[in-house]
C-alpha positions as CSV (number, residue, x, y, z in Angstrom):
1,M,33.1,-9.6,-29.4
2,K,29.6,-8.9,-31.5
3,K,28.8,-12.3,-30.5
4,I,29.6,-11.6,-26.8
5,T,27.5,-8.5,-26.9
6,L,24.6,-10.2,-28.4
7,L,24.7,-12.9,-25.8
8,I,24.6,-10.3,-23.0
9,I,21.7,-8.5,-24.5
10,L,19.8,-11.7,-24.9
11,A,20.4,-12.8,-21.4
12,L,19.3,-9.4,-20.0
13,C,16.2,-9.6,-22.1
14,V,15.4,-12.9,-20.8
15,L,15.9,-11.9,-17.0
16,N,13.7,-8.7,-17.8
17,I,11.1,-10.9,-19.3
18,R,11.1,-13.3,-16.2
19,A,10.9,-10.3,-14.1
20,Q,7.9,-8.9,-15.7
21,Q,6.1,-12.2,-15.6
22,R,2.9,-11.9,-13.2
23,E,0.0,-14.0,-12.1
24,R,-3.5,-13.0,-12.9
25,F,-5.5,-12.5,-9.4
26,S,-8.9,-14.0,-9.3
27,L,-11.3,-14.3,-6.6
28,Q,-11.3,-17.7,-5.0
29,I,-14.9,-18.6,-4.1
30,P,-15.0,-21.3,-1.4
31,A,-17.0,-24.4,-1.9
32,V,-19.2,-23.1,1.3
33,T,-20.1,-19.3,1.5
34,P,-22.3,-17.8,4.1
35,V,-26.1,-17.5,3.2
36,V,-27.4,-13.9,3.3
37,E,-31.2,-13.8,3.9
38,N,-32.9,-10.6,3.0
39,S,-30.1,-8.8,1.3
40,L,-30.7,-5.1,0.2
41,Y,-28.6,-5.9,-3.0
42,S,-28.9,-8.2,-5.8
43,S,-26.1,-6.8,-8.3
44,V,-22.7,-5.2,-8.3
45,S,-20.4,-3.3,-10.5
46,L,-16.8,-2.6,-10.5
47,L,-14.6,0.7,-10.1
48,D,-11.1,-0.1,-10.3
49,S,-9.2,3.2,-8.9
50,R,-6.0,1.8,-8.1
51,V,-2.9,4.0,-8.5
52,N,-0.6,1.1,-8.8
53,K,-2.4,-1.0,-11.5
54,T,0.8,-2.0,-13.3
55,Q,3.5,-2.2,-10.3
56,N,2.2,-5.5,-8.8
57,Q,2.7,-8.9,-8.2
58,F,-0.6,-9.8,-9.9
59,I,-2.5,-8.6,-12.8
60,I,-6.3,-7.8,-12.3
61,V,-8.2,-8.1,-15.5
62,E,-11.0,-5.6,-14.7
63,Q,-13.8,-7.7,-16.9
64,A,-12.8,-10.9,-15.3
65,F,-12.7,-9.6,-11.8
66,S,-16.2,-7.8,-12.5
67,I,-17.6,-11.1,-13.4
68,E,-16.1,-12.7,-10.5
69,L,-17.6,-9.9,-8.2
70,S,-20.9,-10.8,-9.7
71,S,-20.5,-14.4,-9.0
72,V,-19.7,-13.8,-5.4
73,L,-22.6,-11.9,-4.8
74,N,-24.8,-14.6,-6.5
75,S,-23.4,-17.3,-4.3
76,L,-24.2,-15.0,-1.1
77,I,-27.9,-13.9,-1.7
78,T,-31.1,-15.7,-2.0
79,T,-34.2,-15.0,-3.6
80,S,-35.1,-12.9,-0.7
81,A,-32.7,-10.2,-2.0
82,Q,-33.9,-6.8,-3.0
83,N,-33.1,-5.3,-6.6
84,R,-30.7,-2.6,-5.2
85,V,-27.3,-1.9,-6.9
86,L,-23.8,-2.0,-5.2
87,L,-20.6,-0.2,-6.5
88,F,-17.6,-1.9,-5.4
89,Q,-14.4,0.5,-5.6
90,L,-11.2,-1.2,-5.7
91,R,-8.6,1.5,-4.3
92,D,-5.6,-0.7,-3.3
93,L,-4.8,-4.4,-3.9
94,S,-1.1,-4.7,-3.6
95,F,1.1,-7.8,-3.0
96,E,4.6,-8.3,-1.8
97,V,6.1,-11.9,-2.0
98,N,9.4,-12.6,-0.3
99,G,10.4,-16.4,-0.4
100,N,7.8,-18.3,1.6
101,N,6.2,-15.2,3.1
102,G,3.6,-12.7,1.4
103,M,1.7,-9.7,2.3
104,S,-1.1,-8.0,0.8
105,H,-2.8,-4.6,1.3
106,I,-6.5,-4.3,0.5
107,R,-8.6,-1.2,0.4
108,A,-12.2,-1.3,-1.2
109,T,-15.3,0.8,-0.4
110,L,-18.7,0.0,-1.1
111,Y,-21.7,2.1,-2.2
112,E,-25.1,2.0,-3.2
113,S,-25.7,2.9,-6.8
114,L,-28.9,4.9,-7.0
115,N,-30.2,7.2,-10.1
116,A,-26.6,7.8,-11.1
117,Q,-25.5,8.9,-7.7
118,Y,-23.5,7.1,-5.1
119,Y,-23.9,6.5,-1.3
120,F,-21.4,5.5,1.0
121,I,-21.8,2.2,2.8
122,G,-18.6,1.2,4.3
123,T,-14.7,0.6,3.7
124,L,-12.4,-2.2,3.9
125,D,-8.7,-1.5,4.9
126,T,-6.6,-4.2,5.9
127,N,-3.5,-6.2,5.5
128,V,-3.4,-10.0,4.9
129,E,-0.1,-11.8,5.8
130,I,1.1,-15.3,4.8
131,R,4.0,-17.0,6.6
132,D,5.8,-20.2,5.7
133,S,3.9,-21.3,3.0
134,K,4.9,-23.6,0.1
135,N,2.6,-21.8,-2.3
136,V,2.7,-18.3,-1.4
137,S,0.9,-17.0,-4.3
138,A,-2.0,-19.4,-4.1
139,A,-2.3,-18.8,-0.3
140,L,-2.5,-15.0,-0.7
141,Q,-5.0,-15.2,-3.3
142,E,-7.2,-17.5,-1.0
143,E,-7.0,-15.3,2.0
144,V,-7.4,-12.1,0.2
145,S,-10.7,-13.6,-1.6
146,R,-11.8,-14.5,1.9
147,A,-11.2,-11.0,3.0
148,L,-13.0,-9.5,0.1
149,I,-16.0,-12.0,0.4
150,S,-16.4,-11.3,4.1
151,F,-16.4,-7.8,3.6
152,I,-19.1,-8.1,0.9
153,A,-21.2,-10.5,2.9
154,G,-21.1,-8.3,6.0
155,K,-22.6,-5.3,4.3
156,L,-25.4,-6.7,2.1
157,T,-28.1,-6.1,4.8
158,Q,-26.6,-2.6,5.6
159,P,-28.2,0.5,3.9
160,Y,-25.9,3.3,3.1
161,I,-24.8,5.2,6.2
162,D,-24.2,8.8,4.6
163,N,-27.1,10.7,3.1
164,V,-24.7,12.8,1.0
165,P,-24.6,11.7,-2.6
166,Y,-21.3,11.4,-4.8
167,T,-21.2,11.8,-8.2
168,L,-19.1,9.1,-10.1
169,E,-16.2,11.7,-10.4
170,D,-16.4,12.2,-6.7
171,V,-16.2,8.5,-6.0
172,R,-12.9,8.3,-8.3
173,H,-11.4,11.1,-6.2
174,I,-12.7,9.9,-2.7
175,D,-9.4,10.3,-1.1
176,Y,-9.9,14.0,-1.3
177,T,-13.1,13.9,0.4
178,E,-11.5,11.7,3.3
179,K,-8.7,14.1,3.6
180,S,-11.0,17.1,3.7
181,A,-12.2,15.7,7.1
182,L,-8.9,15.7,8.7
183,P,-7.4,18.8,10.3
184,L,-4.0,17.6,9.0
185,Y,-4.7,18.0,5.6
186,K,-6.4,21.6,6.1
187,M,-3.8,23.2,8.1
188,S,-0.6,25.1,6.7
189,L,0.8,25.3,10.2
190,Y,0.7,22.5,12.4
191,T,0.1,22.3,16.3
192,D,3.3,22.1,18.2
193,G,4.0,19.0,20.2
194,V,4.8,15.2,20.3
195,Y,2.4,12.9,18.7
196,Y,2.5,9.3,19.5
197,T,0.0,8.0,17.1
198,Y,-1.0,8.9,13.5
199,E,-4.6,9.4,14.7
200,G,-3.4,12.1,17.1
201,F,-1.4,13.7,14.3
202,A,-4.4,13.6,12.0
203,D,-6.7,15.2,14.4
204,Q,-3.9,17.6,15.4
205,Q,-4.1,16.8,19.0
206,P,-0.6,16.4,20.6
207,A,0.1,14.2,23.5
208,I,2.9,16.3,24.7
209,T,3.4,20.1,24.3
210,K,6.2,20.8,26.9
211,M,9.5,19.9,25.5
212,E,13.1,20.8,24.8
213,V,14.8,20.3,21.5
214,K,18.2,19.7,20.3
215,Y,18.9,20.6,16.7
216,K,21.5,19.4,14.5
217,K,22.1,21.2,11.0
218,N,18.7,22.8,11.5
219,V,16.8,19.6,11.8
220,P,15.7,18.3,15.3
221,A,18.0,15.7,16.5
222,E,16.8,15.1,20.1
223,I,13.6,15.6,21.6
224,R,13.3,15.9,25.7
225,I,10.0,15.9,27.6
226,E,9.3,16.5,31.1
227,N,9.5,13.6,33.6
228,K,6.4,14.1,35.8
229,S,8.0,12.4,38.8
230,D,11.0,14.6,39.1
231,G,10.3,17.5,36.7
232,K,13.4,16.8,34.9
233,F,13.5,16.9,31.1
234,K,14.7,13.3,29.4
235,K,15.4,12.4,26.1
236,I,12.6,10.2,24.5
237,D,13.3,7.5,21.6
238,T,12.5,8.5,18.2
239,E,10.9,5.1,17.6
240,S,8.4,5.9,20.5
241,F,6.6,8.6,18.7
242,Y,5.2,9.2,15.2
243,A,5.8,12.9,14.6
244,V,6.8,16.2,16.3
245,V,5.7,19.5,15.4
246,L,8.0,22.6,15.9
247,G,7.3,26.1,15.2
248,G,4.3,24.8,12.9
249,Q,6.7,22.5,10.9
250,A,5.8,18.7,11.2
251,Y,8.7,16.1,11.3
252,I,8.1,12.4,10.8
253,S,10.1,9.9,13.1
254,F,11.6,7.3,10.8
255,N,14.7,5.3,10.9
256,K,15.8,6.9,14.1
257,K,15.9,10.4,12.7
258,M,13.2,13.2,12.1
259,W,12.5,14.1,8.6
260,P,10.6,17.3,7.6
261,L,6.9,16.9,6.1
262,Y,5.7,18.5,3.1
263,M,2.7,18.7,1.3
264,D,2.5,18.6,-2.6
265,N,-0.8,18.3,-4.6
266,G,-2.7,17.6,-1.5
267,D,-0.7,14.7,-0.4
268,L,1.8,14.7,2.4
269,Y,5.4,13.4,1.8
270,F,8.8,13.3,3.4
271,D,12.3,12.3,2.1
272,A,14.4,9.9,4.2
273,E,17.8,8.5,3.6
274,Q,18.2,4.7,4.0
275,N,20.0,1.8,3.1
276,V,18.7,0.0,0.1
277,S,19.7,-3.6,-1.1
278,R,19.7,-4.1,-4.7
279,V,20.3,-7.6,-6.6
280,G,22.3,-7.1,-9.7
281,F,23.6,-9.2,-12.4
282,A,27.2,-9.3,-13.6
283,P,28.4,-10.8,-16.7
284,S,31.3,-13.1,-16.5
285,F,33.4,-14.5,-19.5
286,S,35.5,-17.5,-20.1
287,I,37.5,-18.0,-23.3
288,G,39.6,-21.4,-24.1
289,I,41.9,-22.3,-26.9
290,G,41.4,-26.0,-28.2
291,S,44.3,-28.2,-29.8
292,G,43.3,-27.1,-33.2
293,G,43.4,-23.5,-32.5
294,Y,39.8,-23.4,-31.9
295,R,38.5,-20.6,-29.6
296,G,35.5,-21.4,-27.5
297,G,33.7,-18.8,-25.3
298,G,31.2,-19.1,-22.5
299,I,29.2,-16.2,-20.7
300,G,27.3,-16.3,-17.7
301,L,25.6,-14.0,-15.2
302,G,26.8,-13.7,-11.8
303,V,24.4,-12.5,-9.0
304,Y,25.4,-10.0,-6.6
305,N,23.8,-8.1,-3.7
306,Q,24.6,-4.4,-3.4
307,S,23.8,-2.1,-0.6
308,R,23.9,1.8,-0.5
309,K,22.3,4.7,0.7
310,Q,19.6,6.4,-1.1
311,I,17.1,9.2,-0.7
312,V,13.7,7.7,-0.7
313,T,10.3,9.7,-1.0
314,Y,7.7,8.5,1.2
315,K,3.9,9.3,1.0
316,I,1.7,9.3,4.0
317,D,-1.3,7.1,3.6
318,H,-4.3,9.4,4.8
319,L,-6.4,6.8,6.4
320,S,-3.7,4.5,8.1
321,G,-0.8,6.7,8.5
322,T,1.6,4.2,7.0
323,F,4.6,5.1,4.9
324,I,4.4,4.3,1.0
325,P,7.8,4.4,-0.7
326,L,7.5,5.9,-4.0
327,N,11.0,5.6,-5.5
328,Q,12.7,2.8,-3.9
């Protein structure tokens, strides 16, 4: 029995090690890069302020990534470049790989570094998607590299667009500065109405204010708005709007229901119930008795797929309005 227990532990350790194996992300510099004449900048430094540094498909080694950024910049500029300095803030670089498909979310901001202060130049906030690739990891690295290089190249002749200087600590917490410009993050009671988009919700500009509401267990279950053609109120599909505010309380439309929104430590969240699939490993045993009374044992791991309902907490991305699962 001790041998069987040891085998189970060893097998699970092997599976855990394999699950934790990750590739290192590196910037792929193409053989031919655009040439930027009269660049304002000739050097760059890196600030890695990602929240999900460890929970990722790829490992990013900061020192190596910083060197690669400098190599990218050197490949883009000519001798006409000025001696100004860039700060490249990596805010998110997350990857999802599923079979032959993959996706990456990129968020990065460029600043000019001047006398220990930083001036905003621009932000890249985009998704890169790969479909039906034989080598998804390599394809993702290539496409993400292309997006980052294009972003940097496009900003090399652009001076900063905001005269307000930031300290390094301000830059580290640039999310708070961005949120402070949005009415959504400054109000304790929100403006009643239906919001079809996150942009309208962030600006607190509802598309519809006249509505009828049906509740179930003190939670809105149905929203009706007036039909302009006949003046009657008709139910709208929850998938057709982003959020609704009732009596100052906001509800997010997700998974065909409406979930109350709440703020915690400057961020907006909602908790939603959904079906979550999990892949598990069940040990299986086989014991045989030979002609000499010898007992032989075998152990295997069977893979099973389990689906169950779970409460998942989602964070609202303040720039895009997308829902980020935190405990799935």
